[in-house]
MIVOGU-890609 format. One record per residue (C-alpha): x, y, z; residue number from 0; residue in one letter. Coordinates in pm, 1 decimal. Example, Ala and Ser with C-alpha at 12.3 -4.5 7.8 and 13.67 -1.06 7.14 Angstrom:
<pt <1230.0; -450.0; 780.0>; 0; a>;
<pt <1367.0; -106.0; 714.0>; 1; s>;
//
This chain:
<pt <8091.4; 14395.9; 6982.6>; 0; m>;
<pt <7819.9; 14291.8; 7231.9>; 1; g>;
<pt <7928.4; 14069.6; 7552.2>; 2; m>;
<pt <7828.6; 13708.1; 7486.4>; 3; n>;
<pt <7556.2; 13644.6; 7762.6>; 4; r>;
<pt <7485.2; 13269.3; 7694.1>; 5; n>;
<pt <7868.8; 13122.5; 7727.3>; 6; r>;
<pt <7909.4; 12791.8; 7964.5>; 7; p>;
<pt <8033.0; 12850.9; 8270.9>; 8; r>;
<pt <8418.5; 12793.8; 8375.7>; 9; r>;
<pt <8487.7; 12506.3; 8550.6>; 10; g>;
<pt <8265.6; 12178.5; 8621.4>; 11; s>;
<pt <8057.1; 12166.4; 8924.1>; 12; l>;
<pt <8044.4; 11815.5; 8930.4>; 13; a>;
<pt <8240.4; 11702.5; 9239.2>; 14; f>;
<pt <8146.5; 12005.7; 9460.6>; 15; s>;
<pt <8222.9; 12043.9; 9727.0>; 16; p>;
<pt <8559.4; 12001.2; 9629.0>; 17; r>;
<pt <8736.2; 11972.5; 9984.4>; 18; k>;
<pt <8986.0; 11750.9; 10067.8>; 19; r>;
<pt <8942.4; 11362.3; 10118.9>; 20; a>;
<pt <8918.1; 11262.4; 10476.4>; 21; k>;
<pt <9203.1; 11017.2; 10480.4>; 22; r>;
<pt <9438.1; 10866.1; 10174.1>; 23; p>;
<pt <9273.6; 10481.6; 10172.2>; 24; v>;
<pt <8954.8; 10544.3; 9969.7>; 25; p>;
<pt <8640.4; 10384.9; 10097.3>; 26; k>;
<pt <8415.0; 10232.8; 9827.6>; 27; i>;
<pt <8031.1; 10294.7; 9838.4>; 28; r>;
<pt <7878.3; 10064.8; 9595.3>; 29; s>;
<pt <7940.5; 9728.2; 9469.5>; 30; w>;
<pt <7861.0; 9556.3; 9138.5>; 31; p>;
<pt <7594.0; 9243.7; 9131.0>; 32; d>;
<pt <7816.1; 8914.9; 9037.4>; 33; e>;
<pt <7739.4; 8552.8; 9077.7>; 34; e>;
<pt <8102.5; 8490.6; 9097.8>; 35; r>;
<pt <8199.9; 8417.4; 9449.5>; 36; i>;
<pt <8541.9; 8589.4; 9504.4>; 37; r>;
<pt <8649.1; 8917.8; 9674.1>; 38; l>;
<pt <8560.1; 9213.1; 9441.9>; 39; q>;
<pt <8841.3; 9449.7; 9521.7>; 40; a>;
<pt <9188.4; 9424.1; 9569.3>; 41; f>;
<pt <9432.0; 9704.8; 9699.8>; 42; p>;
<pt <9749.0; 9777.7; 9474.3>; 43; v>;
<pt <10032.2; 10061.2; 9494.1>; 44; y>;
<pt <10086.7; 10282.9; 9236.1>; 45; k>;
<pt <10446.1; 10246.5; 9143.8>; 46; a>;
<pt <10467.9; 10476.9; 8809.1>; 47; g>;
<pt <10372.8; 10476.1; 8440.4>; 48; t>;
<pt <10546.8; 10355.0; 8097.2>; 49; t>;
<pt <10441.6; 10308.5; 7808.5>; 50; h>;
<pt <10389.6; 10006.9; 7556.6>; 51; a>;
<pt <10328.2; 9883.2; 7213.2>; 52; l>;
<pt <10042.6; 9652.3; 7165.5>; 53; i>;
<pt <9870.8; 9505.7; 6857.7>; 54; k>;
<pt <9542.1; 9636.2; 6759.7>; 55; e>;
<pt <9273.4; 9375.5; 6812.3>; 56; n>;
<pt <9013.1; 9567.5; 6659.9>; 57; n>;
<pt <8924.9; 9466.9; 6290.9>; 58; p>;
<pt <8708.8; 9792.9; 6243.4>; 59; k>;
<pt <9038.6; 9996.0; 6334.7>; 60; s>;
<pt <9253.7; 10157.7; 6062.3>; 61; p>;
<pt <9540.6; 10019.1; 6245.3>; 62; n>;
<pt <9381.6; 9647.0; 6267.2>; 63; a>;
<pt <9722.7; 9470.5; 6336.7>; 64; g>;
<pt <9988.4; 9681.7; 6392.0>; 65; q>;
<pt <10154.5; 9799.1; 6664.7>; 66; e>;
<pt <10047.0; 10069.9; 6867.4>; 67; i>;
<pt <10174.3; 10292.6; 7127.1>; 68; f>;
<pt <9970.1; 10296.9; 7458.0>; 69; t>;
<pt <10025.0; 10466.1; 7802.7>; 70; p>;
<pt <10047.5; 10192.2; 8078.9>; 71; v>;
<pt <10030.9; 10211.2; 8427.5>; 72; t>;
<pt <10258.2; 9955.2; 8679.2>; 73; i>;
<pt <10076.1; 9876.9; 9009.9>; 74; l>;
<pt <10248.1; 9684.2; 9286.5>; 75; e>;
<pt <10008.5; 9418.4; 9456.3>; 76; a>;
<pt <10152.8; 9219.2; 9727.1>; 77; p>;
<pt <9940.1; 8949.1; 9919.6>; 78; d>;
<pt <9657.9; 9103.4; 10136.7>; 79; i>;
<pt <9582.0; 8899.1; 10484.2>; 80; n>;
<pt <9195.8; 8819.9; 10552.8>; 81; v>;
<pt <9160.5; 8968.0; 10948.5>; 82; a>;
<pt <8814.9; 8912.1; 10999.2>; 83; g>;
<pt <8467.8; 8886.9; 10832.9>; 84; i>;
<pt <8155.7; 9111.9; 10877.9>; 85; r>;
<pt <7797.9; 9060.0; 10824.7>; 86; v>;
<pt <7521.6; 9288.6; 10801.8>; 87; y>;
<pt <7137.4; 9286.6; 10824.0>; 88; e>;
<pt <6886.8; 9496.1; 10695.8>; 89; r>;
<pt <6678.0; 9774.7; 10894.3>; 90; t>;
<pt <6470.5; 10046.0; 10830.6>; 91; t>;
<pt <6774.3; 10279.1; 10846.5>; 92; r>;
<pt <6985.9; 10033.5; 10596.7>; 93; g>;
<pt <7262.5; 9812.8; 10640.0>; 94; l>;
<pt <7362.7; 9757.8; 11010.8>; 95; k>;
<pt <7634.9; 9550.1; 11118.7>; 96; t>;
<pt <7499.9; 9220.5; 11262.0>; 97; l>;
<pt <7812.2; 9111.9; 11411.5>; 98; t>;
<pt <8190.8; 9022.9; 11314.6>; 99; e>;
<pt <8450.2; 8736.6; 11342.8>; 100; v>;
<pt <8825.4; 8813.6; 11362.8>; 101; w>;
<pt <9141.9; 8547.2; 11294.0>; 102; a>;
<pt <9322.9; 8421.7; 11560.2>; 103; d>;
<pt <9673.8; 8402.9; 11399.1>; 104; n>;
<pt <9667.4; 8814.7; 11323.7>; 105; l>;
<pt <9965.2; 8984.4; 11166.9>; 106; d>;
<pt <10149.4; 9182.3; 11459.8>; 107; k>;
<pt <10191.8; 9450.6; 11264.3>; 108; e>;
<pt <9840.5; 9500.3; 11243.0>; 109; l>;
<pt <9870.7; 9623.7; 11559.4>; 110; s>;
<pt <9998.2; 9920.4; 11449.6>; 111; r>;
<pt <9681.4; 10039.5; 11323.2>; 112; k>;
<pt <9408.7; 9895.6; 11586.4>; 113; i>;
<pt <9371.3; 9726.5; 11911.2>; 114; t>;
<pt <9422.5; 9372.0; 11810.7>; 115; l>;
<pt <9113.0; 9202.1; 12011.7>; 116; p>;
<pt <9244.3; 8925.8; 12266.6>; 117; k>;
<pt <8969.1; 8674.4; 12192.9>; 118; k>;
<pt <8698.1; 8641.2; 11925.2>; 119; s>;
<pt <8377.0; 8823.3; 12006.6>; 120; e>;
<pt <8167.7; 8544.1; 11847.5>; 121; s>;
<pt <8255.1; 8237.9; 11713.1>; 122; d>;
<pt <8270.8; 8162.8; 11342.5>; 123; v>;
<pt <8013.3; 7893.8; 11371.5>; 124; d>;
<pt <7750.8; 8137.5; 11517.4>; 125; k>;
<pt <7731.9; 8284.3; 11154.0>; 126; l>;
<pt <7514.2; 7994.9; 11057.2>; 127; d>;
<pt <7281.1; 8047.3; 11315.4>; 128; k>;
<pt <7226.2; 8399.2; 11195.0>; 129; l>;
<pt <7215.2; 8295.9; 10841.2>; 130; v>;
<pt <6805.2; 8444.2; 10832.1>; 131; d>;
<pt <6890.6; 8783.6; 10936.6>; 132; k>;
<pt <7237.8; 8791.8; 10697.0>; 133; i>;
<pt <7193.8; 9013.4; 10376.6>; 134; v>;
<pt <7548.4; 9094.8; 10275.3>; 135; d>;
<pt <7908.2; 8939.5; 10360.4>; 136; v>;
<pt <8242.7; 9120.5; 10369.5>; 137; r>;
<pt <8593.8; 9035.8; 10424.9>; 138; a>;
<pt <8804.8; 9264.0; 10692.4>; 139; i>;
<pt <9136.0; 9269.7; 10482.0>; 140; v>;
<pt <9458.4; 9455.9; 10554.3>; 141; h>;
<pt <9769.2; 9507.4; 10304.9>; 142; t>;
<pt <10140.3; 9436.6; 10354.3>; 143; n>;
<pt <10345.5; 9742.5; 10336.1>; 144; p>;
<pt <10624.4; 9576.5; 10469.1>; 145; k>;
<pt <10673.8; 9342.4; 10191.4>; 146; n>;
<pt <10722.0; 9636.8; 9973.1>; 147; t>;
<pt <11001.7; 9891.6; 9905.2>; 148; c>;
<pt <10767.5; 10175.5; 10055.0>; 149; l>;
<pt <10925.2; 10349.9; 10391.6>; 150; p>;
<pt <10640.5; 10193.1; 10616.9>; 151; k>;
<pt <10541.1; 9903.0; 10820.2>; 152; k>;
<pt <10158.3; 10021.4; 10948.0>; 153; k>;
<pt <9913.0; 9829.3; 10706.7>; 154; p>;
<pt <9587.0; 9979.7; 10554.2>; 155; e>;
<pt <9237.9; 9819.7; 10628.5>; 156; i>;
<pt <8978.1; 9770.1; 10449.2>; 157; l>;
<pt <8635.0; 9613.0; 10383.9>; 158; e>;
<pt <8583.8; 9404.8; 10045.4>; 159; i>;
<pt <8241.7; 9286.0; 9964.5>; 160; r>;
<pt <8213.4; 8887.5; 9864.2>; 161; i>;
<pt <8033.5; 8882.8; 9551.0>; 162; g>;
<pt <7770.0; 8581.1; 9465.4>; 163; g>;
<pt <7419.1; 8562.9; 9493.0>; 164; k>;
<pt <7371.2; 8281.2; 9751.0>; 165; n>;
<pt <7442.2; 8383.1; 10122.4>; 166; i>;
<pt <7546.8; 8041.3; 10242.1>; 167; n>;
<pt <7805.2; 8023.8; 9959.0>; 168; g>;
<pt <7929.1; 8354.4; 10076.3>; 169; r>;
<pt <7943.3; 8287.8; 10438.8>; 170; l>;
<pt <8134.6; 7936.2; 10319.8>; 171; s>;
<pt <8378.9; 8120.0; 10128.8>; 172; y>;
<pt <8474.2; 8354.9; 10402.8>; 173; a>;
<pt <8497.8; 8169.4; 10677.9>; 174; k>;
<pt <8771.1; 7928.9; 10408.4>; 175; e>;
<pt <8950.8; 8279.1; 10367.9>; 176; i>;
<pt <8977.9; 8375.7; 10750.3>; 177; l>;
<pt <9317.5; 8424.7; 10847.5>; 178; g>;
<pt <9466.3; 8342.5; 10478.6>; 179; k>;
<pt <9679.7; 8541.0; 10254.0>; 180; s>;
<pt <9473.3; 8629.7; 9909.9>; 181; i>;
<pt <9656.7; 8667.0; 9605.8>; 182; s>;
<pt <9570.9; 8943.2; 9332.6>; 183; i>;
<pt <9562.1; 8647.7; 9091.8>; 184; m>;
<pt <9306.8; 8491.6; 9345.9>; 185; d>;
<pt <9081.1; 8785.1; 9218.0>; 186; v>;
<pt <9119.9; 8923.7; 8876.3>; 187; f>;
<pt <9261.8; 8813.7; 8566.2>; 188; s>;
<pt <9426.9; 8946.0; 8266.1>; 189; e>;
<pt <9181.6; 9097.1; 7998.4>; 190; g>;
<pt <8948.3; 9187.8; 8265.0>; 191; e>;
<pt <8797.0; 9525.1; 8329.0>; 192; f>;
<pt <8851.7; 9701.3; 8662.1>; 193; v>;
<pt <8754.0; 10070.2; 8803.4>; 194; d>;
<pt <9008.8; 10239.1; 8976.4>; 195; t>;
<pt <8939.3; 10422.7; 9329.9>; 196; i>;
<pt <9162.3; 10603.9; 9489.3>; 197; g>;
<pt <9258.6; 10972.6; 9609.9>; 198; v>;
<pt <9450.6; 11183.6; 9344.0>; 199; t>;
<pt <9741.7; 11429.6; 9373.5>; 200; k>;
<pt <9698.4; 11682.7; 9577.6>; 201; g>;
<pt <9778.4; 12071.1; 9486.2>; 202; k>;
<pt <9703.0; 12248.0; 9786.9>; 203; g>;
<pt <9515.4; 12596.0; 9811.2>; 204; f>;
<pt <9466.7; 12732.9; 9480.2>; 205; q>;
<pt <9317.8; 13054.5; 9312.5>; 206; g>;
<pt <9036.5; 13064.7; 9062.9>; 207; p>;
<pt <9226.2; 13072.1; 8756.1>; 208; v>;
<pt <9411.2; 12727.1; 8825.1>; 209; k>;
<pt <9085.8; 12607.3; 9020.3>; 210; r>;
<pt <8812.4; 12649.9; 8756.3>; 211; w>;
<pt <9025.0; 12762.1; 8486.3>; 212; g>;
<pt <8848.2; 13158.8; 8478.6>; 213; v>;
<pt <9017.0; 13448.9; 8240.2>; 214; k>;
<pt <9278.0; 13642.9; 8382.0>; 215; i>;
<pt <9166.4; 14041.9; 8403.2>; 216; q>;
<pt <9345.3; 14248.9; 8134.0>; 217; f>;
<pt <9371.6; 14614.8; 8063.5>; 218; g>;
<pt <9255.2; 14889.4; 8318.5>; 219; k>;
<pt <9075.0; 14592.9; 8526.3>; 220; h>;
<pt <9430.5; 14440.8; 8593.5>; 221; r>;
<pt <9605.8; 14734.5; 8667.4>; 222; r>;
<pt <9374.0; 14805.7; 8956.2>; 223; q>;
<pt <9460.8; 14457.4; 9141.8>; 224; g>;
<pt <9656.0; 14148.0; 9103.9>; 225; v>;
<pt <9414.0; 14036.8; 8794.2>; 226; g>;
<pt <9373.8; 13682.4; 8908.0>; 227; r>;
<pt <8996.9; 13687.0; 9018.6>; 228; h>;
<pt <8661.7; 13668.1; 8917.4>; 229; v>;
<pt <8489.6; 13981.1; 8778.6>; 230; g>;
<pt <8193.0; 13984.1; 8969.8>; 231; s>;
<pt <8095.9; 13732.1; 9260.8>; 232; i>;
<pt <7734.0; 13820.9; 9205.1>; 233; g>;
<pt <7455.2; 14050.0; 9182.4>; 234; p>;
<pt <7286.8; 14293.8; 9429.5>; 235; w>;
<pt <7019.3; 14102.4; 9502.6>; 236; t>;
<pt <7024.0; 13807.0; 9636.5>; 237; p>;
<pt <7248.3; 13940.4; 9881.2>; 238; k>;
<pt <7467.2; 13650.7; 9928.6>; 239; r>;
<pt <7750.2; 13473.3; 9711.8>; 240; v>;
<pt <7600.1; 13178.7; 9553.3>; 241; m>;
<pt <7773.3; 12834.1; 9564.4>; 242; w>;
<pt <7854.0; 12829.0; 9227.9>; 243; t>;
<pt <8067.8; 13132.1; 9186.4>; 244; v>;
<pt <8409.2; 13017.6; 9097.5>; 245; p>;
<pt <8621.7; 13082.6; 9466.8>; 246; m>;
<pt <8982.9; 13002.9; 9587.4>; 247; a>;
<pt <9030.8; 12693.2; 9776.8>; 248; g>;
<pt <9155.1; 12313.0; 9785.6>; 249; q>;
<pt <9244.9; 12162.2; 9484.6>; 250; m>;
<pt <9330.6; 11790.1; 9445.9>; 251; g>;
<pt <9325.9; 11515.4; 9691.2>; 252; y>;
<pt <8973.2; 11421.3; 9620.5>; 253; h>;
<pt <8876.4; 11078.8; 9615.9>; 254; q>;
<pt <8773.5; 10975.8; 9252.9>; 255; r>;
<pt <8628.4; 10661.5; 9085.0>; 256; t>;
<pt <8791.4; 10564.2; 8708.6>; 257; e>;
<pt <8586.9; 10356.1; 8505.6>; 258; y>;
<pt <8686.4; 10033.7; 8305.6>; 259; n>;
<pt <9052.1; 10037.7; 8311.0>; 260; k>;
<pt <9193.6; 9687.9; 8115.3>; 261; r>;
<pt <9399.4; 9460.1; 8260.2>; 262; i>;
<pt <9674.0; 9401.3; 8019.0>; 263; l>;
<pt <9911.7; 9189.5; 8238.5>; 264; k>;
<pt <9946.5; 9008.9; 8607.0>; 265; i>;
<pt <10289.2; 8847.5; 8637.8>; 266; g>;
<pt <10490.4; 8772.9; 8943.4>; 267; n>;
<pt <10861.1; 8901.9; 8872.3>; 268; n>;
<pt <10883.7; 9237.8; 8898.0>; 269; g>;
<pt <11210.1; 9246.8; 8723.8>; 270; e>;
<pt <10992.3; 9231.0; 8397.1>; 271; e>;
<pt <10887.9; 9569.8; 8461.7>; 272; v>;
<pt <11105.0; 9776.8; 8684.0>; 273; t>;
<pt <11285.5; 10015.2; 8468.8>; 274; p>;
<pt <11638.4; 10082.5; 8505.5>; 275; k>;
<pt <11715.4; 10279.6; 8830.0>; 276; g>;
<pt <11366.0; 10192.6; 8937.7>; 277; g>;
<pt <11029.3; 10352.8; 8909.3>; 278; f>;
<pt <11101.2; 10739.0; 9044.8>; 279; l>;
<pt <10998.2; 10794.6; 9394.8>; 280; h>;
<pt <10873.1; 10471.3; 9415.1>; 281; y>;
<pt <11162.5; 10199.0; 9397.6>; 282; g>;
<pt <11161.0; 9839.9; 9261.1>; 283; i>;
<pt <10840.3; 9604.1; 9241.3>; 284; i>;
<pt <10917.4; 9294.7; 9437.2>; 285; k>;
<pt <10578.8; 9136.3; 9477.4>; 286; n>;
<pt <10325.9; 9056.9; 9184.1>; 287; n>;
<pt <10243.7; 9336.1; 8947.6>; 288; y>;
<pt <9935.2; 9446.0; 8733.0>; 289; v>;
<pt <9963.7; 9629.9; 8408.2>; 290; i>;
<pt <9672.0; 9871.8; 8341.8>; 291; l>;
<pt <9624.8; 10007.6; 8016.9>; 292; k>;
<pt <9586.9; 10412.8; 8041.4>; 293; g>;
<pt <9652.3; 10612.6; 8328.3>; 294; s>;
<pt <9537.3; 10637.9; 8688.0>; 295; v>;
<pt <9509.1; 10875.1; 8974.8>; 296; q>;
<pt <9713.4; 10964.8; 9224.3>; 297; g>;
<pt <10111.9; 11028.8; 9294.9>; 298; p>;
<pt <10345.3; 10698.2; 9289.1>; 299; p>;
<pt <10334.1; 10512.5; 9626.0>; 300; k>;
<pt <9919.3; 10621.3; 9675.7>; 301; r>;
<pt <9686.0; 10303.9; 9755.0>; 302; l>;
<pt <9473.3; 10219.6; 9471.2>; 303; i>;
<pt <9145.8; 9964.3; 9510.9>; 304; v>;
<pt <9062.4; 9777.9; 9178.6>; 305; l>;
<pt <8713.2; 9706.6; 9204.7>; 306; r>;
<pt <8521.7; 9468.3; 8960.7>; 307; s>;
<pt <8377.7; 9712.2; 8683.3>; 308; a>;
<pt <8013.2; 9821.1; 8772.7>; 309; i>;
<pt <7996.8; 9935.4; 8449.8>; 310; r>;
<pt <8148.7; 9681.2; 8247.2>; 311; c>;
<pt <8162.6; 9689.4; 7875.9>; 312; p>;
<pt <8121.0; 9423.7; 7645.7>; 313; e>;
<pt <8412.3; 9242.2; 7565.1>; 314; d>;
<pt <8432.6; 9213.9; 7187.4>; 315; k>;
<pt <8790.2; 9175.2; 7066.2>; 316; f>;
<pt <8965.4; 9002.4; 7338.2>; 317; g>;
<pt <9331.0; 9084.6; 7512.4>; 318; l>;
<pt <9561.9; 9272.6; 7298.3>; 319; p>;
<pt <9916.4; 9111.7; 7269.4>; 320; e>;
<pt <10189.5; 9350.0; 7464.2>; 321; i>;
<pt <10483.7; 9330.1; 7178.9>; 322; t>;
<pt <10697.6; 9581.4; 7378.3>; 323; y>;
<pt <10717.2; 9763.4; 7725.4>; 324; l>;
<pt <10965.1; 9999.1; 7814.5>; 325; s>;
<pt <11198.5; 9965.1; 8102.6>; 326; r>;
<pt <11447.8; 10263.0; 7994.9>; 327; e>;
<pt <11508.2; 10437.2; 8297.4>; 328; s>;
<pt <11292.7; 10727.5; 8395.6>; 329; k>;
<pt <11574.0; 10941.5; 8585.7>; 330; q>;
<pt <11623.3; 11171.8; 8281.3>; 331; g>;
<pt <11930.8; 11209.3; 8033.6>; 332; n>;
//
């Protein structure tokens, strides 16, 4: 039996190099173009996963009108504070910060993260004089983990774009929300599609079998060594190891984006979704919550950023109805 010389490679190279994320707070590199003036993202904390029964609202499905099982992810969404406004100008090297304005009533917990400005570097009214140069408006927001059951008080700081086509309208909205608290209900609504951006579970340094899915050596090849390695790392010519060869290294703790997750429900009573005994490694829900259909990357307590769907599909059937949400204990038997 001859060797199969045309088999596909083992493991995808789509996300190479697979190195650790720089920080657990994800960085959003692209934004959708929207006409609605609002914040285009909202940070939440992953609490855990459970299951629900929803009514299938696709009339072409064989289960149309029936209850179907689906996994759901519960995310806690405490209010965020808008600490500043940052505007950008267009240069030959891309976008460059033109100026930024900070609120007067900054939360004292923010001093755990940065040195608070004693006085605003520029007045809010000066933004109107720079409107001809401004091409993008973003809000500097910070989270409030002190309001959750997480064992920390240091907030996370993010930069969120304000959507809209008109710069004047976006500036007016930014000045309106400066120094105020924003709720998840002010940004997203039930039935909307969002993208989840976050850092995946870290699995440490792993070998090529687990990291890339190569075959374990057998027979004589296994007796000569451990057996959990690739058969060859390359030919004699070229005299180097190609970057495509499966090798050991970091696995997990990578920033990833999952597209088109549907918001099934947004609520403000955490007792409606908290299981008996609380979520494993998280606790109870004290603030607003979001129920997303499907799974979400990362472990419990991980910060996940919900962004407006950049590849939003056509909504044909509307929001499905949740008939049952499991609140049974996750502690085991």
